[in-house]
C-alpha positions in Angstrom: -164.6 -107.3 -8.4 -164.7 -105.6 -11.7 -160.9 -106.1 -12.7 -160.5 -105.4 -16.7 -158.7 -107.9 -18.3 -158.5 -110.4 -16.1 -160.7 -113.8 -16.2 -160.7 -117.3 -14.7 -161.2 -120.9 -15.8 -163.9 -122.9 -13.8 -164.4 -126.8 -13.8 -167.9 -128.6 -12.5 -167.2 -131.2 -10.3 -169.2 -133.8 -12.6 -165.7 -132.9 -15.5 -163.5 -133.4 -12.6 -164.8 -136.9 -11.8 -164.7 -137.4 -16.5 -161.8 -136.5 -16.4 -160.8 -138.6 -13.2 -161.8 -141.7 -14.9 -160.7 -140.7 -18.6 -157.0 -141.1 -16.9 -157.3 -143.8 -14.9 -158.5 -145.8 -17.7 -155.2 -144.0 -19.6 -153.4 -144.1 -16.9 -149.8 -142.3 -17.7 -147.5 -142.5 -15.0 -146.5 -138.8 -14.3 -148.4 -137.3 -16.2 -150.2 -134.3 -14.8 -153.5 -132.6 -16.1 -155.8 -129.6 -16.0 -159.6 -129.9 -15.9 -161.3 -127.2 -16.6 -163.9 -125.7 -18.4 -163.5 -124.0 -22.6 -164.2 -120.4 -21.9 -161.9 -118.5 -18.9 -164.5 -115.5 -18.2 -164.1 -113.1 -15.9 -165.8 -112.8 -12.9 -168.0 -110.0 -12.9 -169.6 -111.7 -16.5 -170.4 -114.7 -14.6 -171.6 -113.3 -11.9 -174.0 -110.5 -13.8 -174.9 -113.9 -16.6 -176.1 -116.0 -13.0 -177.6 -112.7 -11.3 -179.6 -112.4 -14.4 -180.1 -116.2 -14.8 -181.7 -116.4 -11.1 -184.0 -112.8 -11.4 -181.5 -111.6 -8.5 -180.0 -107.5 -9.0 -176.5 -107.5 -9.5 -174.0 -107.8 -5.9 -173.0 -104.2 -5.0 -169.4 -103.9 -6.7 -166.9 -103.9 -4.3 -163.3 -102.0 -5.1 -160.1 -104.0 -4.7 -159.1 -102.1 -2.1 -161.6 -101.8 0.3 -160.9 -102.6 4.2 -163.8 -105.2 3.6 -161.6 -107.0 1.2 -159.5 -109.5 2.8 -155.7 -110.0 2.1 -156.2 -113.3 0.3 -158.8 -112.2 -1.7 -156.4 -109.5 -2.9 -153.7 -112.2 -3.6 -156.5 -114.1 -5.8 -157.2 -111.0 -8.1 -153.9 -110.1 -8.1 -153.6 -112.3 -11.5 -155.5 -113.8 -14.6 -155.9 -118.2 -14.3 -156.2 -118.7 -17.8 -155.7 -122.4 -18.4 -156.1 -125.1 -21.3 -157.0 -128.4 -21.2 -156.0 -129.1 -24.7 -153.4 -132.2 -23.4 -156.2 -133.6 -20.9 -158.1 -133.7 -24.7 -155.4 -135.1 -26.9 -154.3 -138.2 -24.7 -157.3 -138.8 -22.7 -159.3 -138.4 -24.9 -161.3 -136.3 -22.2 -164.4 -133.3 -23.3 -165.9 -131.5 -20.6 -169.5 -132.5 -20.4 -169.9 -128.4 -19.1 -167.7 -126.4 -21.8 -168.8 -122.8 -19.8 -169.7 -121.3 -17.2 -173.3 -121.1 -18.5 -173.9 -124.9 -18.7 -172.1 -125.4 -15.4 -174.7 -123.0 -14.1 -177.5 -124.3 -16.2 -176.4 -127.9 -14.4 -176.5 -126.7 -11.0 -179.9 -125.3 -10.9 -182.1 -128.0 -12.8 -180.3 -130.7 -10.4 
């Protein structure tokens, strides 16, 4: 799926766990934190990078109007999902170990 201008944040499970522990170490009842990477990126950029890193061909592009695309997938691609982890960093001292999809992918491949 390629939709110009659209981005999503991602988060590695290890970063979610470290954020949970950071929150438990500095409890603030009622506070909510967004745990995400530092670099929102388009889905097609991540897919291209992963394919290149794995030495695989790019999967074919599918148009959002293609009948094989589910309604749920269409709804997902309606909006950009640019998030900020600034509050978690400021209040919890949390920093993602995997600040972008690249580090997260490398960790999964080398793990």
